[in-house]
C-alpha positions in Angstrom: 0.2 -0.2 -0.1 2.6 2.3 0.7 4.4 1.8 -2.5 1.4 2.2 -4.6 1.0 5.5 -2.6 4.4 6.6 -3.1 4.1 5.8 -7.0 0.7 8.0 -6.9 2.3 10.5 -5.4 5.8 10.5 -7.8 3.3 10.4 -11.0 1.2 13.7 -9.5 4.4 15.8 -9.1 5.7 14.9 -12.1 2.5 15.4 -13.8 2.1 19.0 -12.3 5.2 19.8 -13.2 5.4 19.2 -16.6 2.2 21.0 -17.3 3.4 24.1 -14.5 3.4 27.3 -16.6 7.3 27.2 -16.0 7.9 24.4 -18.2 5.1 25.6 -21.0 7.4 28.4 -20.9 10.6 26.5 -21.9 9.1 25.1 -25.1 10.6 26.5 -28.1 8.3 29.8 -29.1 9.6 30.0 -32.1 9.6 27.0 -33.5 9.8 28.2 -37.2 13.2 30.0 -36.8 16.6 27.7 -36.6 18.7 28.0 -34.1 21.4 30.3 -34.2 22.8 33.9 -33.6 19.3 35.4 -34.8 16.7 33.5 -32.8 19.1 33.8 -30.1 19.6 37.7 -30.5 15.5 37.9 -30.0 14.9 35.5 -27.0 17.6 37.3 -25.1 16.3 40.8 -25.8 12.6 39.8 -24.7 14.4 37.9 -21.5 16.2 40.8 -20.8 13.3 44.0 -21.0 11.0 40.8 -18.5 12.7 40.1 -16.2 12.0 42.1 -12.9 14.7 43.3 -10.9 17.2 42.8 -14.1 18.6 46.1 -15.6 17.7 45.9 -18.6 13.5 45.5 -17.4 11.0 47.6 -19.3 7.9 47.6 -17.6 4.9 46.5 -19.8 3.4 49.9 -20.5 6.5 50.7 -22.4 7.0 47.3 -24.3 6.1 48.9 -27.8 6.5 46.5 -30.7 6.2 48.1 -34.7 6.5 45.8 -37.8 6.3 47.3 -41.3 3.7 45.3 -43.1 5.0 44.5 -46.9 7.9 42.5 -46.9 8.1 41.9 -42.8 4.8 40.0 -42.3 4.0 39.1 -46.3 5.6 38.8 -49.0 5.8 42.1 -51.3 7.1 40.9 -54.7 6.7 41.1 -57.6 4.4 44.2 -57.1 3.1 45.4 -53.6 -0.1 43.2 -52.8 -2.0 46.5 -52.5 -1.2 47.9 -56.2 -2.2 44.2 -57.4 -5.8 44.8 -55.9 -6.0 48.4 -57.8 -4.7 46.4 -60.6 -7.6 43.9 -60.6 -10.3 46.9 -59.2 -9.4 48.9 -62.1 -10.4 45.5 -64.8 -13.4 45.3 -62.7 -14.7 48.6 -63.2 -13.2 48.5 -67.1 -17.2 48.5 -68.3 -18.3 51.3 -66.6 -15.2 53.6 -67.7 -15.0 52.7 -71.5 -12.5 56.0 -71.9 -10.0 53.5 -70.0 -9.3 51.6 -73.0 -7.6 54.7 -74.6 -5.2 56.1 -72.1 -2.0 55.2 -69.9 -1.7 53.5 -67.1 -4.9 51.9 -67.8 -4.1 50.5 -71.7 -1.3 48.7 -70.1 -2.9 47.4 -67.5 -5.5 45.8 -69.5 -3.0 44.3 -71.6 -1.3 42.2 -68.9 1.8 45.3 -69.1 2.3 45.6 -65.1 5.8 47.0 -66.0 4.2 49.5 -68.7 1.6 51.3 -66.1 4.2 51.6 -63.6 6.4 53.0 -66.5 3.7 56.1 -66.1 5.5 57.4 -63.1 4.0 58.1 -60.0 1.4 60.2 -61.6 -0.2 57.2 -62.9 0.1 55.2 -59.9 -1.5 57.9 -58.1 -4.2 57.6 -60.8 -4.9 53.8 -60.5 -5.2 54.5 -57.1 -7.2 57.2 -57.0 -10.0 55.6 -59.0 -9.8 52.3 -57.6 -9.6 53.7 -53.5 -12.0 57.0 -54.0 -15.4 57.7 -54.3 -17.3 55.2 -51.4 -17.6 54.6 -48.1 -15.3 53.3 -45.6 -17.0 50.4 -45.0 -17.6 49.3 -49.0 -14.1 49.5 -49.5 -13.6 47.1 -46.7 -16.0 45.4 -48.2 -14.0 45.0 -51.2 -10.9 44.4 -49.4 -12.5 41.3 -48.4 -14.1 40.3 -51.3 -10.1 40.0 -53.4 -8.8 38.5 -50.7 -11.0 35.6 -50.0 -11.2 35.2 -54.2 -7.7 36.8 -55.0 -4.5 34.6 -56.0 -1.0 35.4 -56.0 0.9 34.6 -59.4 3.4 32.3 -58.6 1.9 30.5 -55.3 -1.5 30.6 -56.8 -2.5 31.0 -52.8 -4.8 33.6 -51.4 -2.5 36.6 -50.5 -3.7 36.5 -46.8 -1.9 32.5 -46.6 1.6 34.3 -48.1 2.1 35.5 -44.4 5.6 35.0 -42.7 5.0 32.0 -40.5 8.0 32.9 -38.5 6.9 36.4 -37.9 3.3 35.5 -37.0 5.6 33.6 -34.5 7.6 36.0 -32.9 4.5 38.4 -32.9 2.6 35.9 -30.6 6.1 35.3 -28.9 6.2 39.5 -28.0 2.5 39.7 -26.8 2.9 37.0 -24.5 5.4 38.7 -22.8 3.6 41.8 -22.4 4.1 43.3 -25.7 1.8 45.3 -27.4 2.6 44.9 -31.2 1.7 47.5 -34.0 1.9 47.5 -37.8 3.4 50.4 -38.7 3.4 50.7 -43.1 3.7 52.6 -45.8 0.2 50.3 -47.3 -3.2 51.9 -47.0 -4.7 51.9 -43.4 -8.1 51.3 -44.7 -6.7 48.2 -47.4 -5.2 46.6 -44.1 -7.3 46.9 -41.3 -10.3 44.2 -43.1 -8.0 41.7 -42.4 -5.1 42.2 -40.2 -6.5 40.9 -37.4 -7.3 37.5 -38.6 -4.0 37.0 -40.4 -1.6 38.6 -36.8 -3.8 39.0 -34.3 -3.6 42.6 -34.3 -6.3 44.9 -33.8 -7.1 47.4 -36.6 -6.8 49.9 -33.8 -3.2 49.0 -33.9 -2.6 49.5 -37.8 -1.1 53.0 -38.6 -0.7 53.9 -42.0 -0.7 55.8 -45.5 -4.4 57.0 -45.2 -6.5 59.3 -47.9 -9.2 62.6 -46.6 -12.1 60.9 -45.4 -15.3 62.9 -45.2 -18.3 62.5 -43.0 -22.1 62.6 -44.5 -25.2 61.7 -42.5 -27.2 60.0 -46.0 -30.8 60.3 -43.7 -29.8 59.1 -40.3 -27.4 56.9 -41.9 -23.7 58.4 -40.8 -20.8 57.0 -43.7 -17.5 58.3 -44.3 -16.4 58.7 -46.9 -13.1 58.0 -49.0 -11.6 61.3 -50.9 -8.8 61.2 -53.9 -6.6 62.8 -51.8 -3.5 61.6 -50.1 -3.6 63.2 -46.0 -0.8 61.1 -44.5 2.5 59.3 -46.0 3.5 56.7 -43.7 6.4 55.8 -45.9 10.4 56.6 -44.8 10.6 59.6 -42.4 6.8 59.6 -41.8 7.0 56.5 -40.4 8.5 57.6 -36.8 6.1 61.0 -37.6 3.0 58.8 -37.8 4.1 56.4 -34.5 4.5 59.6 -32.6 1.0 60.7 -33.9 -1.5 57.4 -33.4 0.5 55.7 -30.9 2.8 58.2 -28.7 5.1 56.3 -27.5 8.6 55.5 -28.6 9.0 51.8 -29.6 11.6 49.8 -28.0 11.3 47.2 -30.6 10.7 47.7 -34.8 11.4 45.4 -37.4 11.0 46.0 -41.2 13.0 45.0 -44.4 13.5 47.7 -46.4 15.3 51.4 -47.1 11.3 52.8 -46.1 11.7 51.4 -42.5 15.0 52.8 -42.0 13.8 56.0 -40.3 11.5 53.7 -38.0 14.6 51.8 -36.9 16.7 54.8 -36.2 13.8 56.3 -33.9 13.1 52.9 -32.5 17.0 51.8 -31.3 18.6 55.8 -31.1 17.7 55.9 -27.3 18.1 55.2 -24.5 17.5 51.7 -22.6 17.1 48.2 -24.0 16.1 48.6 -27.8 16.1 45.7 -30.7 16.0 46.3 -34.8 15.1 43.7 -37.1 15.7 43.6 -40.7 14.3 40.6 -43.0 17.0 40.3 -45.9 15.3 38.1 -48.5 17.7 35.8 -49.3 15.5 32.9 -50.5 14.1 32.8 -54.4 13.3 29.2 -54.4 10.9 29.5 -51.1 10.1 33.3 -51.6 12.4 36.1 -53.6 15.7 37.0 -53.4 16.4 40.7 -53.6 17.9 43.7 -51.8 19.9 46.6 -53.3 18.6 47.0 -56.8 15.2 46.2 -56.3 12.2 48.7 -57.7 10.4 46.8 -55.1 11.3 46.9 -51.2 15.1 48.3 -51.6 17.1 47.3 -49.1 20.3 49.1 -49.5 21.2 52.3 -47.3 19.2 50.3 -44.0 22.0 47.1 -45.1 24.6 49.6 -44.8 23.4 50.7 -41.4 22.6 47.8 -39.7 26.1 46.5 -38.5 27.4 49.9 -36.8 24.0 49.8 -35.1 23.8 46.6 -34.2 20.4 45.6 -35.9 20.1 41.9 -36.5 19.6 40.7 -39.8 17.3 37.8 -40.7 19.0 35.5 -43.8 15.2 34.7 -44.8 17.1 31.3 -46.1 18.9 30.5 -43.2 17.2 31.6 -40.5 13.5 30.5 -41.6 12.8 26.4 -40.9 9.8 27.5 -43.1 8.4 30.7 -44.9 4.7 30.3 -45.4 2.2 29.0 -42.7 0.5 25.6 -44.4 -2.0 25.4 -46.7 -5.7 26.0 -45.5 -7.7 22.9 -46.7 
């Protein structure tokens, strides 16, 4: 009887240990990351800033993490996905605009010549974005984005665009939140384009999305209040605009920032060039087989100045090919 009681108590003790929060915390929080210097830098930083009594401890209220979206949380090649959305919208709207077939950049779009459409420069791109993103309510636009996310497919991978999110980065977001961080998207992409789908993809609610925004006006149609999108840019959240956007919409200086291009350079500087523990991460696209390989010469997501600045600043550069076990999550059935 004594031996049986001892065996039961032993079983309960060890079962309780393995199911305890401490034991669960010992499991790998970043299973899609290969072991190495990059992964260790991330986990060690988070351990330092969350250890109470430590010299690098940061109170939960100050644990702000900001992430670029295009090329940092999901793919961005061969064109930014929001521009792919705009192209599809031009094609869908074409029957209502017969005049487009004889003018650029629309003529190139109808011919399937994306490079030709982009050759029209900033003016042409702005025209495409204006006709596809304005003249409707914010609710109607959100519905259009959700419909596109549900039906559109990437030309290389033949998967929905919201399945081309980076599994290692999704794990990193969850890991940060599990350690008391508040995670934000700070992107050059349109805020109204991102908000309808990012919560489901990344676990980031729409109120924690900072992006480029167009003018929106309030109207009361009968007893129905609406917000209507106008064909005018209000705020560009890219390059030096990112620190401005962080200040305006978040109100706290981040201690963790992640980007992938020179458009994120100022956000990385704003985050790290300050007192106290700071962390910057750059996603370097080095995997042509599983995703894409590009940096200094790319027209989309160019990474040049930030890559040069990273070593001297102590920023962590992710080598996608060697640091990530997998790139995308498993395809949904």
